[in-house]
C-alpha positions as CSV (number, residue, x, y, z in Angstrom):
1,X,0.0,0.0,0.0
2,X,1.3,3.5,-0.9
3,X,2.0,5.6,2.1
4,X,2.8,9.3,1.8
5,X,4.2,9.4,5.3
6,X,6.8,6.6,4.7
7,X,10.2,8.0,5.9
8,X,12.1,5.5,3.8
9,X,10.7,6.9,0.5
10,X,13.3,9.7,0.6
11,X,16.2,7.2,1.0
12,X,15.1,4.7,-1.6
13,X,14.6,5.9,-5.2
14,X,12.5,2.8,-5.9
15,X,10.1,3.2,-3.0
16,X,7.1,3.5,-5.2
17,X,8.1,0.4,-7.2
18,X,8.5,-1.6,-4.0
19,X,5.2,-0.6,-2.7
20,X,2.9,-0.7,-5.8
21,X,4.7,-3.2,-8.0
22,X,3.2,-6.5,-9.2
23,X,6.7,-7.9,-9.1
24,X,9.7,-6.5,-7.3
25,X,12.3,-4.3,-9.1
26,X,15.0,-6.3,-10.9
27,X,18.7,-6.5,-10.2
28,X,19.6,-4.0,-12.9
29,X,17.0,-1.4,-11.7
30,X,18.3,-1.8,-8.1
31,X,21.9,-1.4,-9.3
32,X,21.0,1.8,-11.2
33,X,19.1,3.2,-8.3
34,X,21.9,2.7,-5.8
35,X,24.5,4.1,-8.2
36,X,22.3,7.1,-8.4
37,X,22.2,7.4,-4.6
38,X,26.0,7.1,-4.5
39,X,26.3,9.9,-7.1
40,X,24.0,12.1,-5.0
41,X,26.1,11.4,-1.9
42,X,29.3,12.2,-3.9
43,X,27.8,15.5,-5.1
44,X,26.8,16.5,-1.5
45,X,30.3,15.6,-0.3
46,X,31.9,17.7,-3.1
47,X,29.8,20.7,-2.1
48,X,30.8,20.3,1.6
49,X,34.5,20.0,0.7
50,X,34.2,23.0,-1.6
51,X,33.0,25.2,1.2
52,X,35.2,23.7,3.9
53,X,38.2,26.1,3.6
54,X,35.8,29.1,3.8
55,X,34.1,27.6,6.9
56,X,37.4,26.9,8.6
57,X,38.7,30.4,7.8
58,X,35.6,32.1,9.3
59,X,35.7,30.0,12.4
60,X,39.4,30.7,12.9
61,X,38.9,34.4,12.3
62,X,36.0,34.5,14.8
63,X,38.1,32.6,17.4
64,X,41.0,35.0,17.0
65,X,38.7,38.0,17.2
66,X,37.0,36.7,20.4
67,X,40.4,36.0,21.9
68,X,41.7,39.5,21.2
69,X,38.5,41.1,22.6
70,X,38.7,39.0,25.8
71,X,42.4,39.8,26.2
72,X,41.8,43.5,25.7
73,X,39.1,43.4,28.4
74,X,41.5,41.9,30.9
75,X,43.9,44.9,30.6
């Protein structure tokens, strides 16, 4: 039965085929679906790695600024 509240449907590109199919998806369709999921995960990783130096720089700069402000308050 098709359920719109199924949390796994976002993780599984074949969720509709698994729920409503007369026969389960074949090996080739499963392989293509999971390769697609791996490609999506790789794209998300590339985006995170692309912004990583910027994120590290801003955190480091913020830490240095907070340290200077706190040391100036001590004097």
